[in-house]
C-alpha positions, -999 to 999 in steps of 0.1 A, spaced: -1 0 -1 11 33 -9 2 68 7 -14 91 -20 -7 127 -9 -39 145 -6 -45 183 1 -36 194 35 -69 211 41 -99 201 18 -118 233 27 -90 254 11 -98 239 -24 -120 260 -46 -141 230 -58 -152 218 -25 -151 249 -3 -187 250 0 -193 213 10 -202 203 45 -167 188 54 -138 197 74 -107 181 90 -76 167 74 -63 149 44 -80 116 49 -48 96 52 -56 82 88 -81 83 117 -61 111 131 -63 131 99 -99 120 87 -119 140 65 -149 151 87 -183 150 72 -204 175 90 -241 167 100 -254 191 73 -247 162 48 -275 143 66 -282 109 48 -262 118 18 -229 115 35 -218 85 14 -225 105 -20 -204 133 -4 -176 111 3 -174 98 -33 -176 134 -45 -148 144 -22 -127 114 -35 -135 125 -72 -125 162 -63 -92 151 -47 -82 131 -78 -90 161 -101 -69 183 -78 -40 160 -82 -46 154 -118 -53 115 -114 -84 93 -115 -94 77 -81 -117 47 -82 -133 35 -52 -126 -3 -50 -142 -9 -17 -156 6 16 -160 -4 52 -173 11 84 -155 12 118 -160 24 152 -128 38 167 -129 51 202 -165 62 200 -161 77 166 -176 63 135 -155 60 102 -161 51 66 -129 39 51 -127 38 13 -100 17 -5 -91 37 -37 -72 25 -67 -52 48 -89 -29 43 -119 3 61 -129 28 53 -155 15 18 -159 15 10 -122 -17 5 -101 -17 18 -65 -42 13 -36 -46 35 -6 -73 41 20 -92 75 26 -106 80 61 -139 99 66 -152 106 101 -190 104 98 -199 106 135 -220 137 132 -241 120 105 -248 90 125 -253 103 161 
């Protein structure tokens, strides 16, 4: 598994500035992208949109291969396994979303 470098703060990106998200880059539990309660029941679609926009901002196509949910220290996370390709090589990484505000 490799680590795809994502923007340091998604809210600073023009494309997603108005989306109900905050937090970090999504590379770990500690740096999860936080989906705010404003997203409501549509938080899964918002996660996919954020992944698409991250790929666009990096100039690569990011395809979600899988997704699972986990409770970590009382917080709820959606973790997406994402596949990218570059120079004929395929890479997998995980992107972490904190969805606690949407579930509780």
